N, CA, C and O atoms as a GROMACS GRO file, in nm:
protein
  600
    1VAL      N    1   3.147  -0.342  -0.500
    1VAL     CA    2   3.094  -0.229  -0.526
    1VAL      C    3   3.017  -0.316  -0.646
    1VAL      O    4   3.096  -0.327  -0.740
    2PHE      N    5   2.900  -0.376  -0.673
    2PHE     CA    6   2.807  -0.366  -0.804
    2PHE      C    7   2.775  -0.264  -0.845
    2PHE      O    8   2.803  -0.187  -0.753
    3ASP      N    9   2.716  -0.183  -0.958
    3ASP     CA   10   2.627  -0.146  -1.044
    3ASP      C   11   2.704  -0.052  -1.151
    3ASP      O   12   2.826  -0.047  -1.167
    4ALA      N   13   2.605   0.023  -1.220
    4ALA     CA   14   2.583   0.072  -1.359
    4ALA      C   15   2.628   0.200  -1.404
    4ALA      O   16   2.644   0.220  -1.524
    5ILE      N   17   2.651   0.299  -1.306
    5ILE     CA   18   2.620   0.442  -1.275
    5ILE      C   19   2.842   0.455  -1.335
    5ILE      O   20   2.919   0.395  -1.260
    6PRO      N   21   2.870   0.489  -1.390
    6PRO     CA   22   2.999   0.554  -1.390
    6PRO      C   23   3.030   0.608  -1.262
    6PRO      O   24   3.119   0.580  -1.183
    7GLU      N   25   2.945   0.683  -1.260
    7GLU     CA   26   3.022   0.796  -1.172
    7GLU      C   27   3.087   0.757  -0.991
    7GLU      O   28   3.190   0.800  -0.938
    8ARG      N   29   2.925   0.610  -0.901
    8ARG     CA   30   2.909   0.563  -0.857
    8ARG      C   31   3.037   0.470  -0.881
    8ARG      O   32   3.125   0.452  -0.797
    9LEU      N   33   3.034   0.439  -0.954
    9LEU     CA   34   3.169   0.304  -0.918
    9LEU      C   35   3.238   0.435  -0.920
    9LEU      O   36   3.195   0.498  -0.824
   10ALA      N   37   3.347   0.523  -1.001
   10ALA     CA   38   3.407   0.557  -0.903
   10ALA      C   39   3.426   0.564  -0.783
   10ALA      O   40   3.503   0.487  -0.727
   11LEU      N   41   3.358   0.658  -0.719
   11LEU     CA   42   3.319   0.730  -0.605
   11LEU      C   43   3.316   0.558  -0.510
   11LEU      O   44   3.377   0.540  -0.404
   12ALA      N   45   3.267   0.497  -0.549
   12ALA     CA   46   3.374   0.361  -0.456
   12ALA      C   47   3.391   0.286  -0.470
   12ALA      O   48   3.350   0.177  -0.430
   13ALA      N   49   3.545   0.361  -0.610
   13ALA     CA   50   3.678   0.277  -0.599
   13ALA      C   51   3.714   0.374  -0.461
   13ALA      O   52   3.734   0.321  -0.352
   14ARG      N   53   3.718   0.571  -0.484
   14ARG     CA   54   3.787   0.653  -0.451
   14ARG      C   55   3.760   0.630  -0.294
   14ARG      O   56   3.813   0.700  -0.208
   15TYR      N   57   3.670   0.519  -0.267
   15TYR     CA   58   3.687   0.492  -0.115
   15TYR      C   59   3.723   0.319  -0.075
   15TYR      O   60   3.701   0.250   0.025
   16GLY      N   61   3.783   0.295  -0.194
   16GLY     CA   62   3.884   0.180  -0.184
   16GLY      C   63   3.745   0.046  -0.161
   16GLY      O   64   3.700  -0.014  -0.064
   17ALA      N   65   3.726   0.045  -0.256
   17ALA     CA   66   3.567  -0.034  -0.275
   17ALA      C   67   3.668  -0.056  -0.388
   17ALA      O   68   3.758   0.014  -0.434
   18ILE      N   69   3.612  -0.206  -0.425
   18ILE     CA   70   3.603  -0.297  -0.608
   18ILE      C   71   3.519  -0.271  -0.578
   18ILE      O   72   3.442  -0.282  -0.482
   19ALA      N   73   3.545  -0.174  -0.797
   19ALA     CA   74   3.414  -0.089  -0.831
   19ALA      C   75   3.425  -0.197  -0.976
   19ALA      O   76   3.512  -0.186  -1.062
   20CYS      N   77   3.308  -0.303  -0.977
   20CYS     CA   78   3.283  -0.384  -1.117
   20CYS      C   79   3.103  -0.365  -1.156
   20CYS      O   80   3.008  -0.341  -1.081
   21ASP      N   81   3.110  -0.382  -1.277
   21ASP     CA   82   2.984  -0.309  -1.353
   21ASP      C   83   2.898  -0.414  -1.368
   21ASP      O   84   2.931  -0.530  -1.392
   22ILE      N   85   2.819  -0.384  -1.359
   22ILE     CA   86   2.646  -0.480  -1.323
   22ILE      C   87   2.578  -0.493  -1.507
   22ILE      O   88   2.459  -0.489  -1.536
   23ARG      N   89   2.621  -0.499  -1.544
   23ARG     CA   90   2.619  -0.431  -1.645
   23ARG      C   91   2.717  -0.527  -1.773
   23ARG      O   92   2.707  -0.540  -1.895
   24THR      N   93   2.839  -0.596  -1.638
   24THR     CA   94   2.916  -0.670  -1.773
   24THR      C   95   2.791  -0.804  -1.853
   24THR      O   96   2.668  -0.798  -1.856
   25PRO      N   97   2.882  -0.915  -1.907
   25PRO     CA   98   2.785  -0.977  -1.969
   25PRO      C   99   2.763  -1.098  -1.905
   25PRO      O  100   2.694  -1.183  -1.961
   26ASN      N  101   2.819  -1.120  -1.779
   26ASN     CA  102   2.820  -1.224  -1.652
   26ASN      C  103   2.910  -1.150  -1.516
   26ASN      O  104   3.029  -1.156  -1.485
   27PRO      N  105   2.759  -1.062  -1.437
   27PRO     CA  106   2.842  -1.048  -1.321
   27PRO      C  107   2.931  -1.141  -1.202
   27PRO      O  108   3.049  -1.150  -1.169
   28ARG      N  109   2.833  -1.188  -1.172
   28ARG     CA  110   2.907  -1.322  -1.128
   28ARG      C  111   3.024  -1.398  -1.084
   28ARG      O  112   3.069  -1.443  -0.978
   29ALA      N  113   3.076  -1.391  -1.305
   29ALA     CA  114   3.185  -1.459  -1.305
   29ALA      C  115   3.323  -1.339  -1.208
   29ALA      O  116   3.426  -1.367  -1.146
   30ALA      N  117   3.244  -1.190  -1.245
   30ALA     CA  118   3.410  -1.106  -1.159
   30ALA      C  119   3.288  -1.143  -1.023
   30ALA      O  120   3.339  -1.243  -0.973
   31LEU      N  121   3.206  -1.125  -0.971
   31LEU     CA  122   3.274  -1.136  -0.792
   31LEU      C  123   3.263  -1.285  -0.805
   31LEU      O  124   3.191  -1.317  -0.711
   32ASP      N  125   3.310  -1.438  -0.898
   32ASP     CA  126   3.344  -1.541  -0.841
   32ASP      C  127   3.436  -1.520  -0.867
   32ASP      O  128   3.496  -1.592  -0.787
   33ASP      N  129   3.538  -1.454  -0.944
   33ASP     CA  130   3.707  -1.438  -0.922
   33ASP      C  131   3.769  -1.349  -0.760
   33ASP      O  132   3.871  -1.370  -0.694
   34LEU      N  133   3.645  -1.237  -0.736
   34LEU     CA  134   3.670  -1.256  -0.626
   34LEU      C  135   3.698  -1.275  -0.512
   34LEU      O  136   3.754  -1.200  -0.433
   35THR      N  137   3.635  -1.447  -0.492
   35THR     CA  138   3.539  -1.451  -0.354
   35THR      C  139   3.610  -1.595  -0.392
   35THR      O  140   3.666  -1.665  -0.308
   36SER      N  141   3.600  -1.625  -0.518
   36SER     CA  142   3.715  -1.755  -0.499
   36SER      C  143   3.549  -1.878  -0.563
   36SER      O  144   3.558  -1.975  -0.488
   37GLY      N  145   3.456  -1.894  -0.634
   37GLY     CA  146   3.371  -1.902  -0.643
   37GLY      C  147   3.216  -1.900  -0.545
   37GLY      O  148   3.101  -1.935  -0.573
   38ARG      N  149   3.291  -1.830  -0.395
   38ARG     CA  150   3.168  -1.885  -0.328
   38ARG      C  151   3.072  -1.768  -0.278
   38ARG      O  152   2.995  -1.749  -0.184
   39GLY      N  153   3.133  -1.682  -0.421
   39GLY     CA  154   3.002  -1.513  -0.415
   39GLY      C  155   2.919  -1.503  -0.258
   39GLY      O  156   2.889  -1.586  -0.172
   40ALA      N  157   2.896  -1.300  -0.282
   40ALA     CA  158   2.862  -1.224  -0.172
   40ALA      C  159   2.856  -1.318  -0.021
   40ALA      O  160   2.739  -1.354  -0.009
   41ASP      N  161   2.914  -1.355   0.061
   41ASP     CA  162   2.801  -1.349   0.181
   41ASP      C  163   2.688  -1.235   0.204
   41ASP      O  164   2.571  -1.263   0.229
   42VAL      N  165   2.729  -1.126   0.194
   42VAL     CA  166   2.630  -1.043   0.230
   42VAL      C  167   2.616  -0.961   0.108
   42VAL      O  168   2.708  -0.984   0.029
   43VAL      N  169   2.505  -0.847   0.053
   43VAL     CA  170   2.482  -0.802  -0.033
   43VAL      C  171   2.343  -0.684   0.041
   43VAL      O  172   2.239  -0.736   0.081
   44LEU      N  173   2.359  -0.548   0.050
   44LEU     CA  174   2.311  -0.436   0.054
   44LEU      C  175   2.278  -0.392  -0.052
   44LEU      O  176   2.354  -0.362  -0.145
   45GLU      N  177   2.136  -0.381  -0.047
   45GLU     CA  178   2.047  -0.308  -0.200
   45GLU      C  179   2.005  -0.228  -0.190
   45GLU      O  180   1.904  -0.210  -0.123
   46CYS      N  181   2.091  -0.113  -0.278
   46CYS     CA  182   2.038  -0.011  -0.180
   46CYS      C  183   1.978   0.081  -0.402
   46CYS      O  184   2.011   0.177  -0.472
   47VAL      N  185   1.902  -0.012  -0.408
   47VAL     CA  186   1.857   0.100  -0.544
   47VAL      C  187   1.726   0.099  -0.509
   47VAL      O  188   1.666   0.181  -0.578
   48GLY      N  189   1.690   0.070  -0.469
   48GLY     CA  190   1.505  -0.008  -0.514
   48GLY      C  191   1.438  -0.001  -0.628
   48GLY      O  192   1.337   0.066  -0.649
   49SER      N  193   1.512  -0.089  -0.722
   49SER     CA  194   1.413  -0.186  -0.882
   49SER      C  195   1.457  -0.310  -0.868
   49SER      O  196   1.550  -0.374  -0.820
   50PRO      N  197   1.336  -0.325  -0.937
   50PRO     CA  198   1.342  -0.493  -0.896
   50PRO      C  199   1.481  -0.567  -0.965
   50PRO      O  200   1.543  -0.664  -0.921
   51ALA      N  201   1.515  -0.464  -1.120
   51ALA     CA  202   1.660  -0.588  -1.204
   51ALA      C  203   1.740  -0.525  -1.043
   51ALA      O  204   1.642  -0.458  -1.076
   52ALA      N  205   1.802  -0.487  -0.928
   52ALA     CA  206   1.791  -0.484  -0.860
   52ALA      C  207   1.842  -0.600  -0.818
   52ALA      O  208   1.939  -0.674  -0.827
   53THR      N  209   1.717  -0.583  -0.757
   53THR     CA  210   1.671  -0.722  -0.618
   53THR      C  211   1.740  -0.843  -0.695
   53THR      O  212   1.818  -0.921  -0.639
   54ARG      N  213   1.706  -0.850  -0.815
   54ARG     CA  214   1.705  -1.010  -0.863
   54ARG      C  215   1.870  -0.953  -0.904
   54ARG      O  216   1.946  -1.047  -0.926
   55SER      N  217   1.914  -0.862  -0.913
   55SER     CA  218   2.087  -0.860  -0.864
   55SER      C  219   2.161  -0.921  -0.754
   55SER      O  220   2.258  -0.986  -0.716
   56ALA      N  221   2.081  -0.874  -0.733
   56ALA     CA  222   2.136  -0.952  -0.529
   56ALA      C  223   2.112  -1.116  -0.502
   56ALA      O  224   2.206  -1.170  -0.443
   57TYR      N  225   2.038  -1.175  -0.527
   57TYR     CA  226   2.004  -1.271  -0.552
   57TYR      C  227   2.090  -1.302  -0.641
   57TYR      O  228   2.122  -1.420  -0.650
   58ASP      N  229   2.111  -1.266  -0.672
   58ASP     CA  230   2.216  -1.322  -0.786
   58ASP      C  231   2.379  -1.372  -0.748
   58ASP      O  232   2.450  -1.458  -0.800
   59LEU      N  233   2.397  -1.299  -0.661
   59LEU     CA  234   2.518  -1.221  -0.671
   59LEU      C  235   2.580  -1.358  -0.551
   59LEU      O  236   2.677  -1.435  -0.554
   60ILE      N  237   2.441  -1.329  -0.433
   60ILE     CA  238   2.394  -1.410  -0.345
   60ILE      C  239   2.444  -1.502  -0.267
   60ILE      O  240   2.346  -1.576  -0.260
   61ARG      N  241   2.619  -1.607  -0.130
   61ARG     CA  242   2.539  -1.701  -0.189
   61ARG      C  243   2.467  -1.789  -0.137
   61ARG      O  244   2.367  -1.755  -0.074
   62PRO      N  245   2.497  -1.909  -0.150
   62PRO     CA  246   2.376  -1.987  -0.112
   62PRO      C  247   2.387  -1.945   0.115
   62PRO      O  248   2.497  -1.918   0.164
   63GLY      N  249   2.258  -1.950   0.203
   63GLY     CA  250   2.304  -1.928   0.331
   63GLY      C  251   2.396  -1.750   0.339
   63GLY      O  252   2.481  -1.740   0.428
   64GLY      N  253   2.371  -1.618   0.242
   64GLY     CA  254   2.396  -1.551   0.278
   64GLY      C  255   2.296  -1.436   0.328
   64GLY      O  256   2.193  -1.499   0.352
   65HIS      N  257   2.273  -1.300   0.356
   65HIS     CA  258   2.205  -1.212   0.362
   65HIS      C  259   2.202  -1.106   0.310
   65HIS      O  260   2.282  -1.013   0.326
   66ILE      N  261   2.080  -1.114   0.223
   66ILE     CA  262   2.063  -0.929   0.138
   66ILE      C  263   1.952  -0.852   0.245
   66ILE      O  264   1.861  -0.896   0.315
   67ALA      N  265   1.997  -0.737   0.225
   67ALA     CA  266   1.964  -0.571   0.344
   67ALA      C  267   1.949  -0.553   0.174
   67ALA      O  268   2.009  -0.569   0.068
   68ALA      N  269   1.775  -0.488   0.253
   68ALA     CA  270   1.709  -0.396   0.145
   68ALA      C  271   1.715  -0.229   0.165
   68ALA      O  272   1.632  -0.193   0.248
   69ALA      N  273   1.773  -0.149   0.125
   69ALA     CA  274   1.802  -0.007   0.227
   69ALA      C  275   1.705   0.112   0.106
   69ALA      O  276   1.664   0.225   0.136
   70GLY      N  277   1.686   0.020  -0.067
   70GLY     CA  278   1.686   0.087  -0.173
   70GLY      C  279   1.529   0.080  -0.120
   70GLY      O  280   1.478  -0.019  -0.069
   71VAL      N  281   1.456   0.223  -0.147
   71VAL     CA  282   1.291   0.202  -0.138
   71VAL      C  283   1.260   0.167  -0.234
   71VAL      O  284   1.310   0.225  -0.331
   72HIS      N  285   1.129   0.020  -0.269
   72HIS     CA  286   1.069  -0.027  -0.356
   72HIS      C  287   0.942  -0.024  -0.314
   72HIS      O  288   0.887  -0.043  -0.206
   73THR      N  289   0.907   0.005  -0.418
   73THR     CA  290   0.703   0.061  -0.469
   73THR      C  291   0.629  -0.077  -0.524
   73THR      O  292   0.511  -0.100  -0.499
   74GLU      N  293   0.748  -0.203  -0.637
   74GLU     CA  294   0.625  -0.291  -0.729
   74GLU      C  295   0.592  -0.368  -0.607
   74GLU      O  296   0.632  -0.374  -0.491
   75ALA      N  297   0.511  -0.419  -0.674
   75ALA     CA  298   0.352  -0.555  -0.516
   75ALA      C  299   0.467  -0.661  -0.504
   75ALA      O  300   0.511  -0.702  -0.396
   76THR      N  301   0.516  -0.702  -0.639
   76THR     CA  302   0.649  -0.858  -0.585
   76THR      C  303   0.774  -0.843  -0.547
   76THR      O  304   0.830  -0.736  -0.570
   77LEU      N  305   0.834  -0.931  -0.490
   77LEU     CA  306   0.985  -0.978  -0.473
   77LEU      C  307   1.035  -0.972  -0.654
   77LEU      O  308   0.958  -0.989  -0.748
   78ALA      N  309   1.193  -0.943  -0.663
   78ALA     CA  310   1.220  -1.020  -0.839
   78ALA      C  311   1.345  -1.073  -0.823
   78ALA      O  312   1.453  -1.025  -0.856
   79PHE      N  313   1.306  -1.229  -0.743
   79PHE     CA  314   1.307  -1.369  -0.680
   79PHE      C  315   1.170  -1.422  -0.567
   79PHE      O  316   1.115  -1.361  -0.476
   80SER      N  317   1.150  -1.561  -0.622
   80SER     CA  318   1.034  -1.628  -0.592
   80SER      C  319   1.079  -1.670  -0.397
   80SER      O  320   1.198  -1.687  -0.368
   81PRO      N  321   0.979  -1.678  -0.297
   81PRO     CA  322   0.968  -1.773  -0.181
   81PRO      C  323   1.116  -1.858  -0.216
   81PRO      O  324   1.233  -1.856  -0.176
   82GLY      N  325   1.011  -1.954  -0.341
   82GLY     CA  326   1.107  -2.112  -0.351
   82GLY      C  327   1.284  -2.051  -0.407
   82GLY      O  328   1.399  -2.090  -0.390
   83GLU      N  329   1.217  -1.936  -0.479
   83GLU     CA  330   1.458  -1.904  -0.436
   83GLU      C  331   1.499  -1.860  -0.307
   83GLU      O  332   1.597  -1.904  -0.247
   84ALA      N  333   1.410  -1.757  -0.260
   84ALA     CA  334   1.452  -1.770  -0.109
   84ALA      C  335   1.510  -1.913  -0.066
   84ALA      O  336   1.624  -1.958  -0.070
   85TYR      N  337   1.375  -1.973  -0.017
   85TYR     CA  338   1.363  -2.112   0.038
   85TYR      C  339   1.466  -2.164  -0.028
   85TYR      O  340   1.572  -2.104  -0.011
   86ASP      N  341   1.468  -2.243  -0.089
   86ASP     CA  342   1.644  -2.278  -0.227
   86ASP      C  343   1.782  -2.275  -0.180
   86ASP      O  344   1.866  -2.361  -0.155
   87LYS      N  345   1.777  -2.116  -0.177
   87LYS     CA  346   1.950  -2.095  -0.110
   87LYS      C  347   1.923  -2.063  -0.054
   87LYS      O  348   1.981  -1.957  -0.030
   88ASN      N  349   1.809  -2.097   0.043
   88ASN     CA  350   1.826  -2.062   0.220
   88ASN      C  351   1.904  -1.964   0.317
   88ASN      O  352   1.961  -1.977   0.425
   89LEU      N  353   1.862  -1.783   0.167
   89LEU     CA  354   1.886  -1.722   0.208
   89LEU      C  355   1.768  -1.653   0.273
   89LEU      O  356   1.650  -1.687   0.265
   90THR      N  357   1.834  -1.525   0.356
   90THR     CA  358   1.804  -1.454   0.461
   90THR      C  359   1.763  -1.222   0.377
   90THR      O  360   1.814  -1.128   0.315
   91TYR      N  361   1.685  -1.253   0.422
   91TYR     CA  362   1.653  -1.102   0.377
   91TYR      C  363   1.548  -1.033   0.422
   91TYR      O  364   1.446  -1.084   0.467
   92ARG      N  365   1.570  -0.918   0.412
   92ARG     CA  366   1.594  -0.798   0.546
   92ARG      C  367   1.578  -0.662   0.444
   92ARG      O  368   1.657  -0.633   0.354
   93ALA      N  369   1.425  -0.567   0.488
   93ALA     CA  370   1.399  -0.484   0.454
   93ALA      C  371   1.331  -0.358   0.548
   93ALA      O  372   1.249  -0.381   0.637
   94GLY      N  373   1.370  -0.252   0.520
   94GLY     CA  374   1.300  -0.170   0.636
   94GLY      C  375   1.428  -0.023   0.688
   94GLY      O  376   1.544  -0.046   0.720
   95ARG      N  377   1.346   0.161   0.681
   95ARG     CA  378   1.411   0.194   0.730
   95ARG      C  379   1.533   0.162   0.803
   95ARG      O  380   1.533   0.078   0.893
   96CYS      N  381   1.680   0.250   0.753
   96CYS     CA  382   1.780   0.287   0.862
   96CYS      C  383   1.700   0.392   0.943
   96CYS      O  384   1.621   0.479   0.906
   97PRO      N  385   1.760   0.347   1.098
   97PRO     CA  386   1.663   0.399   1.230
   97PRO      C  387   1.735   0.531   1.240
   97PRO      O  388   1.782   0.531   1.354
   98ALA      N  389   1.757   0.606   1.201
   98ALA     CA  390   1.855   0.750   1.173
   98ALA      C  391   1.813   0.780   1.308
   98ALA      O  392   1.883   0.759   1.408
   99ARG      N  393   1.668   0.842   1.310
   99ARG     CA  394   1.738   0.907   1.473
   99ARG      C  395   1.802   0.848   1.603
   99ARG      O  396   1.878   0.907   1.679
  100ALA      N  397   1.750   0.706   1.614
  100ALA     CA  398   1.789   0.637   1.693
  100ALA      C  399   1.925   0.657   1.704
  100ALA      O  400   1.963   0.631   1.818
  101ILE      N  401   2.034   0.702   1.612
  101ILE     CA  402   2.181   0.655   1.597
  101ILE      C  403   2.254   0.796   1.622
  101ILE      O  404   2.364   0.804   1.677
  102MET      N  405   2.174   0.916   1.572
  102MET     CA  406   2.202   1.015   1.531
  102MET      C  407   2.328   1.045   1.661
  102MET      O  408   2.450   1.031   1.646
  103GLU      N  409   2.259   1.088   1.782
  103GLU     CA  410   2.381   1.110   1.891
  103GLU      C  411   2.458   0.969   1.843
  103GLU      O  412   2.377   0.961   1.751
  104ARG      N  413   2.505   0.901   1.832
  104ARG     CA  414   2.664   0.884   1.752
  104ARG      C  415   2.721   0.883   1.682
  104ARG      O  416   2.842   0.861   1.672
  105THR      N  417   2.597   0.924   1.574
  105THR     CA  418   2.631   0.956   1.399
  105THR      C  419   2.693   1.136   1.404
  105THR      O  420   2.792   1.188   1.352
  106MET      N  421   2.609   1.177   1.470
  106MET     CA  422   2.625   1.370   1.385
  106MET      C  423   2.760   1.380   1.416
  106MET      O  424   2.831   1.457   1.352
  107PRO      N  425   2.823   1.286   1.539
  107PRO     CA  426   2.935   1.398   1.611
  107PRO      C  427   3.145   1.361   1.545
  107PRO      O  428   3.260   1.396   1.572
  108LEU      N  429   3.038   1.233   1.416
  108LEU     CA  430   3.107   1.178   1.350
  108LEU      C  431   3.132   1.215   1.196
  108LEU      O  432   3.228   1.184   1.126
  109VAL      N  433   2.982   1.315   1.151
  109VAL     CA  434   3.086   1.393   1.098
  109VAL      C  435   3.035   1.534   1.119
  109VAL      O  436   2.998   1.608   1.027
  110ALA      N  437   3.037   1.559   1.225
  110ALA     CA  438   3.103   1.708   1.307
  110ALA      C  439   3.200   1.688   1.267
  110ALA      O  440   3.230   1.775   1.186
  111GLU      N  441   3.287   1.601   1.282
  111GLU     CA  442   3.496   1.598   1.303
  111GLU      C  443   3.526   1.586   1.223
  111GLU      O  444   3.647   1.594   1.201
  112ARG      N  445   3.403   1.550   1.084
  112ARG     CA  446   3.426   1.547   0.882
  112ARG      C  447   3.526   1.375   0.953
  112ARG      O  448   3.583   1.361   0.845
  113ARG      N  449   3.572   1.276   1.022
  113ARG     CA  450   3.597   1.166   1.068
  113ARG      C  451   3.519   1.079   0.922
  113ARG      O  452   3.578   0.991   0.859
  114ILE      N  453   3.341   1.140   0.883
  114ILE     CA  454   3.300   1.102   0.762
  114ILE      C  455   3.413   1.146   0.731
  114ILE      O  456   3.513   1.162   0.800
  115ALA      N  457   3.388   1.171   0.598
  115ALA     CA  458   3.383   1.233   0.470
  115ALA      C  459   3.282   1.226   0.399
  115ALA      O  460   3.293   1.171   0.290
  116LEU      N  461   3.145   1.283   0.446
  116LEU     CA  462   3.002   1.260   0.371
  116LEU      C  463   3.008   1.414   0.218
  116LEU      O  464   2.903   1.436   0.159
  117ALA      N  465   3.076   1.457   0.198
  117ALA     CA  466   3.097   1.596   0.111
  117ALA      C  467   3.087   1.527  -0.019
  117ALA      O  468   2.991   1.552  -0.093
  118ASP      N  469   3.179   1.442  -0.053
  118ASP     CA  470   3.194   1.351  -0.198
  118ASP      C  471   3.151   1.296  -0.219
  118ASP      O  472   3.173   1.240  -0.327
  119LEU      N  473   3.000   1.243  -0.101
  119LEU     CA  474   2.857   1.184  -0.193
  119LEU      C  475   2.815   1.304  -0.259
  119LEU      O  476   2.869   1.333  -0.366
  120TYR      N  477   2.775   1.337  -0.237
  120TYR     CA  478   2.726   1.466  -0.276
  120TYR      C  479   2.787   1.532  -0.447
  120TYR      O  480   2.856   1.633  -0.431
  121SER      N  481   2.777   1.505  -0.540
  121SER     CA  482   2.793   1.588  -0.663
  121SER      C  483   2.690   1.708  -0.723
  121SER      O  484   2.700   1.776  -0.825
  122HIS      N  485   2.565   1.707  -0.595
  122HIS     CA  486   2.536   1.849  -0.655
  122HIS      C  487   2.498   1.919  -0.571
  122HIS      O  488   2.386   1.867  -0.569
  123ARG      N  489   2.491   2.003  -0.487
  123ARG     CA  490   2.462   2.118  -0.344
  123ARG      C  491   2.329   2.179  -0.488
  123ARG      O  492   2.368   2.212  -0.600
  124VAL      N  493   2.234   2.179  -0.461
  124VAL     CA  494   2.113   2.345  -0.466
  124VAL      C  495   2.003   2.394  -0.346
  124VAL      O  496   1.968   2.329  -0.248
  125PRO      N  497   1.964   2.522  -0.384
  125PRO     CA  498   1.903   2.593  -0.312
  125PRO      C  499   1.799   2.490  -0.315
  125PRO      O  500   1.806   2.408  -0.407
  126LEU      N  501   1.671   2.479  -0.200
  126LEU     CA  502   1.583   2.410  -0.220
  126LEU      C  503   1.476   2.475  -0.332
  126LEU      O  504   1.414   2.391  -0.397
  127GLU      N  505   1.450   2.605  -0.360
  127GLU     CA  506   1.393   2.589  -0.477
  127GLU      C  507   1.384   2.526  -0.567
  127GLU      O  508   1.289   2.475  -0.628
  128ASP      N  509   1.550   2.530  -0.585
  128ASP     CA  510   1.547   2.395  -0.735
  128ASP      C  511   1.571   2.262  -0.769
  128ASP      O  512   1.628   2.194  -0.855
  129ALA      N  513   1.474   2.247  -0.622
  129ALA     CA  514   1.435   2.132  -0.693
  129ALA      C  515   1.350   2.025  -0.756
  129ALA      O  516   1.361   1.903  -0.766
  130PRO      N  517   1.274   2.103  -0.790
  130PRO     CA  518   1.163   2.035  -0.954
  130PRO      C  519   1.397   1.985  -1.078
  130PRO      O  520   1.438   1.870  -1.086
  131ARG      N  521   1.434   2.042  -1.105
  131ARG     CA  522   1.560   2.033  -1.166
  131ARG      C  523   1.642   1.944  -1.107
  131ARG      O  524   1.653   1.832  -1.156
  132ALA      N  525   1.720   1.985  -0.978
  132ALA     CA  526   1.750   1.858  -0.923
  132ALA      C  527   1.711   1.772  -0.937
  132ALA      O  528   1.772   1.680  -0.990
  133TYR      N  529   1.599   1.765  -0.900
  133TYR     CA  530   1.503   1.550  -0.944
  133TYR      C  531   1.568   1.504  -1.092
  133TYR      O  532   1.635   1.405  -1.120
  134GLU      N  533   1.531   1.597  -1.161
  134GLU     CA  534   1.564   1.607  -1.297
  134GLU      C  535   1.682   1.535  -1.348
  134GLU      O  536   1.678   1.422  -1.397
  135ILE      N  537   1.772   1.599  -1.337
  135ILE     CA  538   1.912   1.594  -1.280
  135ILE      C  539   1.921   1.461  -1.244
  135ILE      O  540   1.937   1.364  -1.318
  136PHE      N  541   1.905   1.463  -1.098
  136PHE     CA  542   1.896   1.305  -1.014
  136PHE      C  543   1.885   1.206  -1.091
  136PHE      O  544   1.974   1.123  -1.111
  137ASP      N  545   1.710   1.207  -1.172
  137ASP     CA  546   1.684   1.071  -1.262
  137ASP      C  547   1.721   1.105  -1.397
  137ASP      O  548   1.682   1.028  -1.485
  138GLY      N  549   1.746   1.140  -1.410
  138GLY     CA  550   1.797   1.151  -1.498
  138GLY      C  551   1.940   1.128  -1.556
  138GLY      O  552   1.975   1.159  -1.670
  139ARG      N  553   2.011   1.074  -1.470
  139ARG     CA  554   2.154   1.128  -1.465
  139ARG      C  555   2.244   1.220  -1.556
  139ARG      O  556   2.318   1.200  -1.652
  140LEU      N  557   2.212   1.313  -1.495
  140LEU     CA  558   2.250   1.419  -1.614
  140LEU      C  559   2.385   1.421  -1.526
  140LEU      O  560   2.419   1.347  -1.433
  141GLU      N  561   2.477   1.574  -1.609
  141GLU     CA  562   2.603   1.651  -1.486
  141GLU      C  563   2.683   1.494  -1.438
  141GLU      O  564   2.728   1.506  -1.324
  142GLY      N  565   2.703   1.392  -1.481
  142GLY     CA  566   2.749   1.293  -1.344
  142GLY      C  567   2.729   1.280  -1.230
  142GLY      O  568   2.815   1.244  -1.150
  143CYS      N  569   2.536   1.322  -1.183
  143CYS     CA  570   2.518   1.341  -1.100
  143CYS      C  571   2.495   1.185  -0.997
  143CYS      O  572   2.427   1.096  -1.047
  144THR      N  573   2.567   1.161  -0.831
  144THR     CA  574   2.512   1.049  -0.816
  144THR      C  575   2.425   1.115  -0.666
  144THR      O  576   2.333   1.046  -0.622
  145LYS      N  577   2.454   1.222  -0.606
  145LYS     CA  578   2.362   1.238  -0.508
  145LYS      C  579   2.370   1.388  -0.508
  145LYS      O  580   2.466   1.461  -0.532
  146VAL      N  581   2.194   1.425  -0.463
  146VAL     CA  582   2.151   1.580  -0.466
  146VAL      C  583   2.165   1.648  -0.283
  146VAL      O  584   2.074   1.672  -0.203
  147LEU      N  585   2.262   1.658  -0.272
  147LEU     CA  586   2.217   1.800  -0.103
  147LEU      C  587   2.120   1.900  -0.161
  147LEU      O  588   2.110   1.929  -0.280
  148PHE      N  589   2.023   1.966  -0.025
  148PHE     CA  590   1.959   2.057  -0.152
  148PHE      C  591   2.030   2.187   0.029
  148PHE      O  592   2.059   2.155   0.145
  149THR      N  593   2.030   2.308  -0.036
  149THR     CA  594   2.071   2.346   0.132
  149THR      C  595   1.984   2.476   0.153
  149THR      O  596   1.945   2.550   0.063
  150PRO      N  597   1.958   2.491   0.302
  150PRO     CA  598   1.880   2.561   0.300
  150PRO      C  599   1.896   2.688   0.257
  150PRO      O  600   1.800   2.766   0.258
   0.00000   0.00000   0.00000
């Protein structure tokens, strides 16, 4: 997992991932050490920023796949069609079909076979949503994710 947020890196490590700080001078070197120079076969870009998209491109191996789950609002991608062509990469974007997989996933959550509670650093009532967004956006108080409670 590559990220710049220390709390998210710690969470990823707790779940068994190798956590790498994307802000290091050469994140690709860290990946090359882990993959014997191959690069990533698949990059799941979950942030939705031009910097994250560019990092995904920089980390992916030729012939690899980038899946963008992050919400993008910029007018263009952070890499060109020519760069995508040269790396022969596959790029996919779109929303998770949450409703389509709900019947299969909700029992796993209910049975606590998927530990989601650790993903949320903050739980706040809905009426405190404006402050919660400030905390999340500013990465204040060690915030990773906010869960609104009815």
